[in-house]
CHARMM-style PDB file with segment names, atoms N, HN, CA, C and O in Angstrom:
ATOM      1  N   MET     1      72.705 -36.738  23.464  1.00  0.00      PROA
ATOM      2  CA  MET     1      72.165 -35.545  23.771  1.00  0.00      PROA
ATOM      3  C   MET     1      72.631 -34.208  23.609  1.00  0.00      PROA
ATOM      4  O   MET     1      73.773 -33.911  23.960  1.00  0.00      PROA
ATOM      5  N   GLY     2      71.834 -33.352  23.096  1.00  0.00      PROA
ATOM      6  HN  GLY     2      70.906 -33.593  22.810  1.00  0.00      PROA
ATOM      7  CA  GLY     2      72.225 -31.908  22.336  1.00  0.00      PROA
ATOM      8  C   GLY     2      72.018 -30.873  23.536  1.00  0.00      PROA
ATOM      9  O   GLY     2      71.314 -31.060  24.529  1.00  0.00      PROA
ATOM     10  N   PHE     3      72.800 -29.716  23.228  1.00  0.00      PROA
ATOM     11  HN  PHE     3      73.372 -29.564  22.422  1.00  0.00      PROA
ATOM     12  CA  PHE     3      72.713 -28.529  24.035  1.00  0.00      PROA
ATOM     13  C   PHE     3      71.393 -27.896  23.860  1.00  0.00      PROA
ATOM     14  O   PHE     3      70.973 -27.488  22.777  1.00  0.00      PROA
ATOM     15  N   ASN     4      70.768 -27.837  24.966  1.00  0.00      PROA
ATOM     16  HN  ASN     4      71.109 -28.169  25.845  1.00  0.00      PROA
ATOM     17  CA  ASN     4      69.257 -27.055  24.771  1.00  0.00      PROA
ATOM     18  C   ASN     4      69.691 -25.951  25.946  1.00  0.00      PROA
ATOM     19  O   ASN     4      70.139 -26.180  27.069  1.00  0.00      PROA
ATOM     20  N   PRO     5      69.412 -24.708  25.317  1.00  0.00      PROA
ATOM     21  CA  PRO     5      69.519 -23.408  25.930  1.00  0.00      PROA
ATOM     22  C   PRO     5      68.554 -23.287  27.025  1.00  0.00      PROA
ATOM     23  O   PRO     5      68.673 -22.732  28.117  1.00  0.00      PROA
ATOM     24  N   ASP     6      67.446 -24.005  26.437  1.00  0.00      PROA
ATOM     25  HN  ASP     6      67.349 -24.456  25.550  1.00  0.00      PROA
ATOM     26  CA  ASP     6      66.506 -23.486  27.908  1.00  0.00      PROA
ATOM     27  C   ASP     6      66.678 -24.031  29.329  1.00  0.00      PROA
ATOM     28  O   ASP     6      66.161 -23.585  30.353  1.00  0.00      PROA
ATOM     29  N   ASP     7      67.583 -25.182  29.188  1.00  0.00      PROA
ATOM     30  HN  ASP     7      68.004 -25.544  28.356  1.00  0.00      PROA
ATOM     31  CA  ASP     7      67.980 -25.638  30.505  1.00  0.00      PROA
ATOM     32  C   ASP     7      68.814 -24.542  31.149  1.00  0.00      PROA
ATOM     33  O   ASP     7      69.164 -24.716  32.317  1.00  0.00      PROA
ATOM     34  N   PHE     8      69.121 -23.580  30.598  1.00  0.00      PROA
ATOM     35  HN  PHE     8      68.836 -23.439  29.649  1.00  0.00      PROA
ATOM     36  CA  PHE     8      69.930 -22.479  31.484  1.00  0.00      PROA
ATOM     37  C   PHE     8      69.095 -21.015  31.505  1.00  0.00      PROA
ATOM     38  O   PHE     8      69.687 -19.952  31.695  1.00  0.00      PROA
ATOM     39  N   PHE     9      67.897 -21.086  31.322  1.00  0.00      PROA
ATOM     40  HN  PHE     9      67.417 -21.949  31.167  1.00  0.00      PROA
ATOM     41  CA  PHE     9      67.020 -20.003  31.255  1.00  0.00      PROA
ATOM     42  C   PHE     9      66.244 -20.136  32.964  1.00  0.00      PROA
ATOM     43  O   PHE     9      65.597 -21.096  33.383  1.00  0.00      PROA
ATOM     44  N   THR    10      66.509 -19.095  33.560  1.00  0.00      PROA
ATOM     45  HN  THR    10      67.035 -18.315  33.220  1.00  0.00      PROA
ATOM     46  CA  THR    10      66.006 -19.041  34.635  1.00  0.00      PROA
ATOM     47  C   THR    10      65.501 -17.365  35.168  1.00  0.00      PROA
ATOM     48  O   THR    10      66.218 -16.366  35.106  1.00  0.00      PROA
ATOM     49  N   ILE    11      63.992 -17.428  35.719  1.00  0.00      PROA
ATOM     50  HN  ILE    11      63.409 -18.239  35.770  1.00  0.00      PROA
ATOM     51  CA  ILE    11      63.870 -16.010  36.099  1.00  0.00      PROA
ATOM     52  C   ILE    11      63.765 -15.749  37.309  1.00  0.00      PROA
ATOM     53  O   ILE    11      62.968 -16.330  38.046  1.00  0.00      PROA
ATOM     54  N   THR    12      64.609 -14.774  37.706  1.00  0.00      PROA
ATOM     55  HN  THR    12      65.256 -14.302  37.108  1.00  0.00      PROA
ATOM     56  CA  THR    12      64.719 -13.958  39.210  1.00  0.00      PROA
ATOM     57  C   THR    12      63.656 -13.116  39.245  1.00  0.00      PROA
ATOM     58  O   THR    12      63.139 -12.526  38.296  1.00  0.00      PROA
ATOM     59  N   THR    13      63.320 -13.092  40.549  1.00  0.00      PROA
ATOM     60  HN  THR    13      63.740 -13.572  41.320  1.00  0.00      PROA
ATOM     61  CA  THR    13      61.971 -11.942  41.113  1.00  0.00      PROA
ATOM     62  C   THR    13      62.623 -11.404  41.941  1.00  0.00      PROA
ATOM     63  O   THR    13      63.674 -11.893  42.355  1.00  0.00      PROA
ATOM     64  N   VAL    14      62.131 -10.273  42.363  1.00  0.00      PROA
ATOM     65  HN  VAL    14      61.277  -9.876  42.027  1.00  0.00      PROA
ATOM     66  CA  VAL    14      62.293  -9.474  43.410  1.00  0.00      PROA
ATOM     67  C   VAL    14      62.256 -10.344  44.760  1.00  0.00      PROA
ATOM     68  O   VAL    14      63.170 -10.307  45.584  1.00  0.00      PROA
ATOM     69  N   GLU    15      61.161 -11.092  44.891  1.00  0.00      PROA
ATOM     70  HN  GLU    15      60.419 -11.122  44.221  1.00  0.00      PROA
ATOM     71  CA  GLU    15      61.247 -12.273  46.311  1.00  0.00      PROA
ATOM     72  C   GLU    15      62.390 -13.041  46.402  1.00  0.00      PROA
ATOM     73  O   GLU    15      62.916 -13.271  47.491  1.00  0.00      PROA
ATOM     74  N   ASP    16      62.849 -13.484  45.285  1.00  0.00      PROA
ATOM     75  HN  ASP    16      62.421 -13.297  44.401  1.00  0.00      PROA
ATOM     76  CA  ASP    16      64.216 -14.267  45.263  1.00  0.00      PROA
ATOM     77  C   ASP    16      65.322 -13.385  45.580  1.00  0.00      PROA
ATOM     78  O   ASP    16      66.339 -13.882  46.065  1.00  0.00      PROA
ATOM     79  N   ILE    17      65.246 -12.070  45.356  1.00  0.00      PROA
ATOM     80  HN  ILE    17      64.420 -11.667  44.962  1.00  0.00      PROA
ATOM     81  CA  ILE    17      66.704 -11.355  45.690  1.00  0.00      PROA
ATOM     82  C   ILE    17      66.621 -10.570  47.233  1.00  0.00      PROA
ATOM     83  O   ILE    17      67.646 -10.259  47.839  1.00  0.00      PROA
ATOM     84  N   VAL    18      65.265 -10.310  47.750  1.00  0.00      PROA
ATOM     85  HN  VAL    18      64.433 -10.563  47.258  1.00  0.00      PROA
ATOM     86  CA  VAL    18      65.030  -9.677  49.116  1.00  0.00      PROA
ATOM     87  C   VAL    18      65.975 -10.608  49.977  1.00  0.00      PROA
ATOM     88  O   VAL    18      66.921 -10.024  50.507  1.00  0.00      PROA
ATOM     89  N   PRO    19      65.887 -11.679  50.150  1.00  0.00      PROA
ATOM     90  CA  PRO    19      66.651 -12.325  51.296  1.00  0.00      PROA
ATOM     91  C   PRO    19      68.302 -12.116  51.504  1.00  0.00      PROA
ATOM     92  O   PRO    19      69.036 -12.228  52.486  1.00  0.00      PROA
ATOM     93  N   LYS    20      68.490 -11.820  50.347  1.00  0.00      PROA
ATOM     94  HN  LYS    20      67.895 -11.729  49.549  1.00  0.00      PROA
ATOM     95  CA  LYS    20      70.123 -11.498  50.345  1.00  0.00      PROA
ATOM     96  C   LYS    20      70.188  -9.954  50.561  1.00  0.00      PROA
ATOM     97  O   LYS    20      71.308  -9.528  50.842  1.00  0.00      PROA
ATOM     98  N   PHE    21      69.411  -9.255  50.496  1.00  0.00      PROA
ATOM     99  HN  PHE    21      68.501  -9.601  50.267  1.00  0.00      PROA
ATOM    100  CA  PHE    21      69.324  -7.890  50.945  1.00  0.00      PROA
ATOM    101  C   PHE    21      68.327  -7.495  51.690  1.00  0.00      PROA
ATOM    102  O   PHE    21      67.321  -6.934  51.254  1.00  0.00      PROA
ATOM    103  N   PRO    22      68.594  -7.823  53.104  1.00  0.00      PROA
ATOM    104  CA  PRO    22      67.462  -7.553  53.886  1.00  0.00      PROA
ATOM    105  C   PRO    22      67.146  -5.996  54.294  1.00  0.00      PROA
ATOM    106  O   PRO    22      66.297  -5.730  55.145  1.00  0.00      PROA
ATOM    107  N   HSD    23      67.759  -5.186  53.742  1.00  0.00      PROA
ATOM    108  HN  HSD    23      68.448  -5.402  53.051  1.00  0.00      PROA
ATOM    109  CA  HSD    23      67.439  -3.615  54.003  1.00  0.00      PROA
ATOM    110  C   HSD    23      66.673  -3.428  52.953  1.00  0.00      PROA
ATOM    111  O   HSD    23      66.161  -2.327  53.154  1.00  0.00      PROA
ATOM    112  N   LEU    24      66.224  -3.903  51.799  1.00  0.00      PROA
ATOM    113  HN  LEU    24      66.640  -4.798  51.635  1.00  0.00      PROA
ATOM    114  CA  LEU    24      65.207  -3.395  51.227  1.00  0.00      PROA
ATOM    115  C   LEU    24      64.056  -3.614  51.777  1.00  0.00      PROA
ATOM    116  O   LEU    24      63.225  -2.743  51.523  1.00  0.00      PROA
ATOM    117  N   SER    25      63.651  -4.600  52.546  1.00  0.00      PROA
ATOM    118  HN  SER    25      64.327  -5.308  52.752  1.00  0.00      PROA
ATOM    119  CA  SER    25      62.629  -5.050  53.204  1.00  0.00      PROA
ATOM    120  C   SER    25      62.106  -3.802  54.319  1.00  0.00      PROA
ATOM    121  O   SER    25      60.963  -3.837  54.775  1.00  0.00      PROA
ATOM    122  N   ALA    26      62.975  -2.832  54.651  1.00  0.00      PROA
ATOM    123  HN  ALA    26      63.903  -2.804  54.281  1.00  0.00      PROA
ATOM    124  CA  ALA    26      62.741  -1.725  55.320  1.00  0.00      PROA
ATOM    125  C   ALA    26      62.249  -0.426  54.817  1.00  0.00      PROA
ATOM    126  O   ALA    26      61.772   0.454  55.534  1.00  0.00      PROA
ATOM    127  N   LEU    27      62.404  -0.362  53.474  1.00  0.00      PROA
ATOM    128  HN  LEU    27      62.792  -1.077  52.892  1.00  0.00      PROA
ATOM    129  CA  LEU    27      62.200   1.015  52.786  1.00  0.00      PROA
ATOM    130  C   LEU    27      60.736   1.200  52.613  1.00  0.00      PROA
ATOM    131  O   LEU    27      59.877   0.319  52.639  1.00  0.00      PROA
ATOM    132  N   ASP    28      60.589   2.400  52.443  1.00  0.00      PROA
ATOM    133  HN  ASP    28      61.287   3.116  52.421  1.00  0.00      PROA
ATOM    134  CA  ASP    28      59.126   3.040  52.027  1.00  0.00      PROA
ATOM    135  C   ASP    28      58.957   3.458  50.275  1.00  0.00      PROA
ATOM    136  O   ASP    28      59.175   4.550  49.751  1.00  0.00      PROA
ATOM    137  N   TYR    29      58.514   2.228  49.656  1.00  0.00      PROA
ATOM    138  HN  TYR    29      58.337   1.341  50.082  1.00  0.00      PROA
ATOM    139  CA  TYR    29      58.647   2.605  47.973  1.00  0.00      PROA
ATOM    140  C   TYR    29      57.665   3.444  47.703  1.00  0.00      PROA
ATOM    141  O   TYR    29      57.314   3.524  46.526  1.00  0.00      PROA
ATOM    142  N   SER    30      57.125   4.098  48.510  1.00  0.00      PROA
ATOM    143  HN  SER    30      57.410   4.032  49.467  1.00  0.00      PROA
ATOM    144  CA  SER    30      56.119   5.112  47.875  1.00  0.00      PROA
ATOM    145  C   SER    30      56.706   6.487  47.683  1.00  0.00      PROA
ATOM    146  O   SER    30      56.186   7.437  47.099  1.00  0.00      PROA
ATOM    147  N   LYS    31      58.153   6.415  48.416  1.00  0.00      PROA
ATOM    148  HN  LYS    31      58.576   5.643  48.891  1.00  0.00      PROA
ATOM    149  CA  LYS    31      59.219   7.704  48.577  1.00  0.00      PROA
ATOM    150  C   LYS    31      60.205   7.326  47.771  1.00  0.00      PROA
ATOM    151  O   LYS    31      60.608   8.183  46.984  1.00  0.00      PROA
ATOM    152  N   ILE    32      60.801   6.075  47.746  1.00  0.00      PROA
ATOM    153  HN  ILE    32      60.474   5.378  48.385  1.00  0.00      PROA
ATOM    154  CA  ILE    32      61.963   5.685  47.327  1.00  0.00      PROA
ATOM    155  C   ILE    32      61.700   4.926  46.014  1.00  0.00      PROA
ATOM    156  O   ILE    32      60.629   4.347  45.826  1.00  0.00      PROA
ATOM    157  N   SER    33      62.755   4.938  45.055  1.00  0.00      PROA
ATOM    158  HN  SER    33      63.625   5.407  45.208  1.00  0.00      PROA
ATOM    159  CA  SER    33      62.579   3.967  43.677  1.00  0.00      PROA
ATOM    160  C   SER    33      63.063   2.576  44.106  1.00  0.00      PROA
ATOM    161  O   SER    33      64.139   2.462  44.693  1.00  0.00      PROA
ATOM    162  N   LEU    34      62.250   1.461  43.810  1.00  0.00      PROA
ATOM    163  HN  LEU    34      61.376   1.554  43.333  1.00  0.00      PROA
ATOM    164  CA  LEU    34      62.618   0.423  44.098  1.00  0.00      PROA
ATOM    165  C   LEU    34      63.917  -0.033  43.197  1.00  0.00      PROA
ATOM    166  O   LEU    34      64.849  -0.659  43.703  1.00  0.00      PROA
ATOM    167  N   ASN    35      63.885   0.323  41.892  1.00  0.00      PROA
ATOM    168  HN  ASN    35      63.128   0.831  41.481  1.00  0.00      PROA
ATOM    169  CA  ASN    35      64.836   0.090  40.886  1.00  0.00      PROA
ATOM    170  C   ASN    35      66.032   0.809  41.098  1.00  0.00      PROA
ATOM    171  O   ASN    35      67.076   0.312  40.676  1.00  0.00      PROA
ATOM    172  N   GLU    36      66.055   1.918  41.693  1.00  0.00      PROA
ATOM    173  HN  GLU    36      65.207   2.322  42.035  1.00  0.00      PROA
ATOM    174  CA  GLU    36      67.407   2.954  41.911  1.00  0.00      PROA
ATOM    175  C   GLU    36      67.977   1.809  43.066  1.00  0.00      PROA
ATOM    176  O   GLU    36      69.157   1.494  42.914  1.00  0.00      PROA
ATOM    177  N   GLU    37      67.267   1.182  44.165  1.00  0.00      PROA
ATOM    178  HN  GLU    37      66.308   1.437  44.288  1.00  0.00      PROA
ATOM    179  CA  GLU    37      67.921   0.453  45.136  1.00  0.00      PROA
ATOM    180  C   GLU    37      68.331  -0.654  44.833  1.00  0.00      PROA
ATOM    181  O   GLU    37      69.130  -1.244  45.559  1.00  0.00      PROA
ATOM    182  N   LEU    38      67.803  -1.247  43.527  1.00  0.00      PROA
ATOM    183  HN  LEU    38      67.154  -0.767  42.937  1.00  0.00      PROA
ATOM    184  CA  LEU    38      68.275  -2.250  43.403  1.00  0.00      PROA
ATOM    185  C   LEU    38      69.583  -2.281  42.445  1.00  0.00      PROA
ATOM    186  O   LEU    38      70.443  -3.162  42.413  1.00  0.00      PROA
ATOM    187  N   ILE    39      69.510  -1.046  41.644  1.00  0.00      PROA
ATOM    188  HN  ILE    39      68.811  -0.331  41.670  1.00  0.00      PROA
ATOM    189  CA  ILE    39      70.628  -0.774  41.006  1.00  0.00      PROA
ATOM    190  C   ILE    39      71.840  -0.739  41.822  1.00  0.00      PROA
ATOM    191  O   ILE    39      72.863  -1.201  41.317  1.00  0.00      PROA
ATOM    192  N   LYS    40      71.889  -0.177  43.222  1.00  0.00      PROA
ATOM    193  HN  LYS    40      71.058   0.197  43.632  1.00  0.00      PROA
ATOM    194  CA  LYS    40      72.812  -0.179  43.894  1.00  0.00      PROA
ATOM    195  C   LYS    40      73.230  -1.416  44.347  1.00  0.00      PROA
ATOM    196  O   LYS    40      74.288  -1.419  44.977  1.00  0.00      PROA
ATOM    197  N   VAL    41      72.617  -2.542  44.170  1.00  0.00      PROA
ATOM    198  HN  VAL    41      71.758  -2.539  43.658  1.00  0.00      PROA
ATOM    199  CA  VAL    41      73.205  -4.052  44.257  1.00  0.00      PROA
ATOM    200  C   VAL    41      72.950  -4.903  43.152  1.00  0.00      PROA
ATOM    201  O   VAL    41      72.610  -6.086  43.182  1.00  0.00      PROA
ATOM    202  N   ASN    42      73.187  -4.036  41.997  1.00  0.00      PROA
ATOM    203  HN  ASN    42      73.463  -3.075  41.973  1.00  0.00      PROA
ATOM    204  CA  ASN    42      73.752  -4.724  41.076  1.00  0.00      PROA
ATOM    205  C   ASN    42      72.647  -5.181  40.162  1.00  0.00      PROA
ATOM    206  O   ASN    42      72.921  -5.794  39.131  1.00  0.00      PROA
ATOM    207  N   TYR    43      71.204  -4.859  40.559  1.00  0.00      PROA
ATOM    208  HN  TYR    43      70.981  -4.361  41.397  1.00  0.00      PROA
ATOM    209  CA  TYR    43      70.155  -5.580  39.542  1.00  0.00      PROA
ATOM    210  C   TYR    43      69.289  -4.533  38.930  1.00  0.00      PROA
ATOM    211  O   TYR    43      69.628  -3.360  39.086  1.00  0.00      PROA
ATOM    212  N   GLU    44      68.222  -4.808  38.259  1.00  0.00      PROA
ATOM    213  HN  GLU    44      67.946  -5.760  38.131  1.00  0.00      PROA
ATOM    214  CA  GLU    44      67.454  -4.022  37.868  1.00  0.00      PROA
ATOM    215  C   GLU    44      66.088  -4.683  37.137  1.00  0.00      PROA
ATOM    216  O   GLU    44      66.046  -5.644  36.369  1.00  0.00      PROA
ATOM    217  N   VAL    45      64.904  -3.784  37.672  1.00  0.00      PROA
ATOM    218  HN  VAL    45      64.938  -3.004  38.296  1.00  0.00      PROA
ATOM    219  CA  VAL    45      63.708  -4.494  37.442  1.00  0.00      PROA
ATOM    220  C   VAL    45      63.442  -4.478  35.827  1.00  0.00      PROA
ATOM    221  O   VAL    45      63.507  -3.412  35.215  1.00  0.00      PROA
ATOM    222  N   THR    46      63.121  -5.782  35.127  1.00  0.00      PROA
ATOM    223  HN  THR    46      63.069  -6.648  35.624  1.00  0.00      PROA
ATOM    224  CA  THR    46      63.184  -5.932  34.336  1.00  0.00      PROA
ATOM    225  C   THR    46      61.528  -6.146  33.665  1.00  0.00      PROA
ATOM    226  O   THR    46      61.376  -6.072  32.445  1.00  0.00      PROA
ATOM    227  N   SER    47      60.574  -6.360  34.412  1.00  0.00      PROA
ATOM    228  HN  SER    47      60.698  -6.419  35.402  1.00  0.00      PROA
ATOM    229  CA  SER    47      58.944  -6.207  34.002  1.00  0.00      PROA
ATOM    230  C   SER    47      58.752  -4.824  33.392  1.00  0.00      PROA
ATOM    231  O   SER    47      59.167  -3.711  33.717  1.00  0.00      PROA
ATOM    232  N   PRO    48      57.926  -5.300  32.324  1.00  0.00      PROA
ATOM    233  CA  PRO    48      57.276  -3.735  32.147  1.00  0.00      PROA
ATOM    234  C   PRO    48      56.021  -3.383  32.326  1.00  0.00      PROA
ATOM    235  O   PRO    48      55.394  -2.686  31.529  1.00  0.00      PROA
ATOM    236  N   GLU    49      55.491  -3.927  33.580  1.00  0.00      PROA
ATOM    237  HN  GLU    49      56.001  -4.493  34.228  1.00  0.00      PROA
ATOM    238  CA  GLU    49      54.431  -3.196  34.234  1.00  0.00      PROA
ATOM    239  C   GLU    49      54.995  -2.796  35.299  1.00  0.00      PROA
ATOM    240  O   GLU    49      54.168  -2.477  36.154  1.00  0.00      PROA
ATOM    241  N   TYR    50      56.346  -2.646  35.695  1.00  0.00      PROA
ATOM    242  HN  TYR    50      57.018  -2.905  35.001  1.00  0.00      PROA
ATOM    243  CA  TYR    50      56.879  -2.272  36.853  1.00  0.00      PROA
ATOM    244  C   TYR    50      56.997  -0.465  36.477  1.00  0.00      PROA
ATOM    245  O   TYR    50      57.473   0.068  35.475  1.00  0.00      PROA
ATOM    246  N   LYS    51      56.284   0.254  37.867  1.00  0.00      PROA
ATOM    247  HN  LYS    51      55.898  -0.179  38.682  1.00  0.00      PROA
ATOM    248  CA  LYS    51      56.464   1.887  37.919  1.00  0.00      PROA
ATOM    249  C   LYS    51      56.772   2.120  39.180  1.00  0.00      PROA
ATOM    250  O   LYS    51      56.085   1.648  40.086  1.00  0.00      PROA
ATOM    251  N   ASP    52      57.840   2.875  39.407  1.00  0.00      PROA
ATOM    252  HN  ASP    52      58.398   3.259  38.671  1.00  0.00      PROA
ATOM    253  CA  ASP    52      58.007   3.479  40.866  1.00  0.00      PROA
ATOM    254  C   ASP    52      57.008   3.979  41.253  1.00  0.00      PROA
ATOM    255  O   ASP    52      56.073   4.391  40.568  1.00  0.00      PROA
ATOM    256  N   PHE    53      57.152   3.986  42.700  1.00  0.00      PROA
ATOM    257  HN  PHE    53      57.912   3.651  43.256  1.00  0.00      PROA
ATOM    258  CA  PHE    53      56.171   4.475  43.695  1.00  0.00      PROA
ATOM    259  C   PHE    53      54.916   3.948  43.587  1.00  0.00      PROA
ATOM    260  O   PHE    53      53.949   4.674  43.818  1.00  0.00      PROA
ATOM    261  N   MET    54      54.751   2.654  43.234  1.00  0.00      PROA
ATOM    262  HN  MET    54      55.537   2.064  43.047  1.00  0.00      PROA
ATOM    263  CA  MET    54      53.295   1.954  43.072  1.00  0.00      PROA
ATOM    264  C   MET    54      52.583   1.628  44.489  1.00  0.00      PROA
ATOM    265  O   MET    54      51.377   1.638  44.735  1.00  0.00      PROA
ATOM    266  N   ALA    55      53.739   1.316  45.411  1.00  0.00      PROA
ATOM    267  HN  ALA    55      54.719   1.308  45.211  1.00  0.00      PROA
ATOM    268  CA  ALA    55      53.060   0.742  46.773  1.00  0.00      PROA
ATOM    269  C   ALA    55      54.408   1.166  47.712  1.00  0.00      PROA
ATOM    270  O   ALA    55      55.473   1.589  47.260  1.00  0.00      PROA
ATOM    271  N   SER    56      54.083   0.943  49.124  1.00  0.00      PROA
ATOM    272  HN  SER    56      53.218   0.599  49.492  1.00  0.00      PROA
ATOM    273  CA  SER    56      55.134   1.330  50.286  1.00  0.00      PROA
ATOM    274  C   SER    56      55.804   0.014  50.499  1.00  0.00      PROA
ATOM    275  O   SER    56      56.968   0.056  50.897  1.00  0.00      PROA
ATOM    276  N   ASP    57      55.350  -0.935  50.332  1.00  0.00      PROA
ATOM    277  HN  ASP    57      54.405  -0.969  50.008  1.00  0.00      PROA
ATOM    278  CA  ASP    57      55.499  -2.340  51.036  1.00  0.00      PROA
ATOM    279  C   ASP    57      56.356  -3.162  49.882  1.00  0.00      PROA
ATOM    280  O   ASP    57      55.836  -3.304  48.774  1.00  0.00      PROA
ATOM    281  N   ILE    58      57.509  -3.636  50.114  1.00  0.00      PROA
ATOM    282  HN  ILE    58      57.931  -3.521  51.014  1.00  0.00      PROA
ATOM    283  CA  ILE    58      58.088  -4.492  48.914  1.00  0.00      PROA
ATOM    284  C   ILE    58      57.164  -5.778  48.476  1.00  0.00      PROA
ATOM    285  O   ILE    58      57.223  -6.383  47.406  1.00  0.00      PROA
ATOM    286  N   LYS    59      56.505  -5.973  49.322  1.00  0.00      PROA
ATOM    287  HN  LYS    59      56.457  -5.482  50.192  1.00  0.00      PROA
ATOM    288  CA  LYS    59      55.519  -7.469  48.983  1.00  0.00      PROA
ATOM    289  C   LYS    59      54.888  -7.023  47.681  1.00  0.00      PROA
ATOM    290  O   LYS    59      54.766  -7.805  46.738  1.00  0.00      PROA
ATOM    291  N   GLU    60      54.486  -5.760  47.633  1.00  0.00      PROA
ATOM    292  HN  GLU    60      54.585  -5.125  48.399  1.00  0.00      PROA
ATOM    293  CA  GLU    60      53.738  -5.686  46.587  1.00  0.00      PROA
ATOM    294  C   GLU    60      54.576  -5.505  45.017  1.00  0.00      PROA
ATOM    295  O   GLU    60      54.073  -5.191  43.938  1.00  0.00      PROA
ATOM    296  N   TYR    61      55.837  -5.787  45.297  1.00  0.00      PROA
ATOM    297  HN  TYR    61      56.245  -6.042  46.173  1.00  0.00      PROA
ATOM    298  CA  TYR    61      56.778  -5.853  44.206  1.00  0.00      PROA
ATOM    299  C   TYR    61      57.263  -7.127  43.873  1.00  0.00      PROA
ATOM    300  O   TYR    61      57.849  -7.279  42.802  1.00  0.00      PROA
ATOM    301  N   CYS    62      57.093  -8.086  44.669  1.00  0.00      PROA
ATOM    302  HN  CYS    62      56.617  -7.962  45.540  1.00  0.00      PROA
ATOM    303  CA  CYS    62      57.607  -9.457  44.615  1.00  0.00      PROA
ATOM    304  C   CYS    62      57.468 -10.306  43.455  1.00  0.00      PROA
ATOM    305  O   CYS    62      58.334 -11.164  43.289  1.00  0.00      PROA
ATOM    306  N   HSD    63      56.675 -10.225  42.761  1.00  0.00      PROA
ATOM    307  HN  HSD    63      55.971  -9.528  42.896  1.00  0.00      PROA
ATOM    308  CA  HSD    63      56.326 -10.924  41.457  1.00  0.00      PROA
ATOM    309  C   HSD    63      57.119 -10.254  40.173  1.00  0.00      PROA
ATOM    310  O   HSD    63      57.217 -10.932  39.151  1.00  0.00      PROA
ATOM    311  N   PHE    64      57.697  -8.897  40.219  1.00  0.00      PROA
ATOM    312  HN  PHE    64      57.617  -8.346  41.050  1.00  0.00      PROA
ATOM    313  CA  PHE    64      58.646  -8.599  39.121  1.00  0.00      PROA
ATOM    314  C   PHE    64      59.616  -9.234  38.851  1.00  0.00      PROA
ATOM    315  O   PHE    64      60.273  -9.738  39.762  1.00  0.00      PROA
ATOM    316  N   GLU    65      59.986  -9.393  37.497  1.00  0.00      PROA
ATOM    317  HN  GLU    65      59.452  -8.983  36.758  1.00  0.00      PROA
ATOM    318  CA  GLU    65      61.168 -10.000  37.124  1.00  0.00      PROA
ATOM    319  C   GLU    65      62.397  -9.062  37.573  1.00  0.00      PROA
ATOM    320  O   GLU    65      62.206  -7.845  37.573  1.00  0.00      PROA
ATOM    321  N   VAL    66      63.200  -9.390  37.819  1.00  0.00      PROA
ATOM    322  HN  VAL    66      63.355 -10.378  37.819  1.00  0.00      PROA
ATOM    323  CA  VAL    66      64.849  -8.487  37.730  1.00  0.00      PROA
ATOM    324  C   VAL    66      66.037  -9.153  36.940  1.00  0.00      PROA
ATOM    325  O   VAL    66      65.793 -10.312  36.603  1.00  0.00      PROA
ATOM    326  N   ASP    67      66.977  -8.785  36.659  1.00  0.00      PROA
ATOM    327  HN  ASP    67      67.176  -7.843  36.932  1.00  0.00      PROA
ATOM    328  CA  ASP    67      68.103  -9.227  36.045  1.00  0.00      PROA
ATOM    329  C   ASP    67      69.309  -8.607  36.776  1.00  0.00      PROA
ATOM    330  O   ASP    67      69.195  -7.589  37.458  1.00  0.00      PROA
ATOM    331  N   THR    68      70.560  -9.321  36.589  1.00  0.00      PROA
ATOM    332  HN  THR    68      70.652 -10.148  36.035  1.00  0.00      PROA
ATOM    333  CA  THR    68      71.571  -8.747  37.024  1.00  0.00      PROA
ATOM    334  C   THR    68      72.251  -7.839  36.457  1.00  0.00      PROA
ATOM    335  O   THR    68      72.217  -7.754  35.229  1.00  0.00      PROA
ATOM    336  N   ILE    69      72.868  -7.133  37.071  1.00  0.00      PROA
ATOM    337  HN  ILE    69      72.895  -7.202  38.068  1.00  0.00      PROA
ATOM    338  CA  ILE    69      73.672  -5.761  35.874  1.00  0.00      PROA
ATOM    339  C   ILE    69      75.480  -6.084  35.965  1.00  0.00      PROA
ATOM    340  O   ILE    69      76.322  -5.924  36.849  1.00  0.00      PROA
ATOM    341  N   VAL    70      75.506  -6.528  34.773  1.00  0.00      PROA
ATOM    342  HN  VAL    70      74.822  -6.658  34.055  1.00  0.00      PROA
ATOM    343  CA  VAL    70      76.834  -7.065  34.616  1.00  0.00      PROA
ATOM    344  C   VAL    70      77.883  -6.062  34.441  1.00  0.00      PROA
ATOM    345  OT1 VAL    70      79.054  -6.412  34.298  1.00  0.00      PROA
TER     346      VAL     70
END
């Protein structure tokens, strides 16, 4: 069996990381940048359709992809 790089490909979304950082659920994202808050915990939004201040509730952002900042 050969090496398959797709075996290591995973997609992480905002919904996946919110349980690790419960304080993210309490913020109003119509006034605070979600991406700036994620950068503080070593993540960033990578979805091109993301825009700051789109909605106040984090549930509206759950489908956006994020990546770790190394």
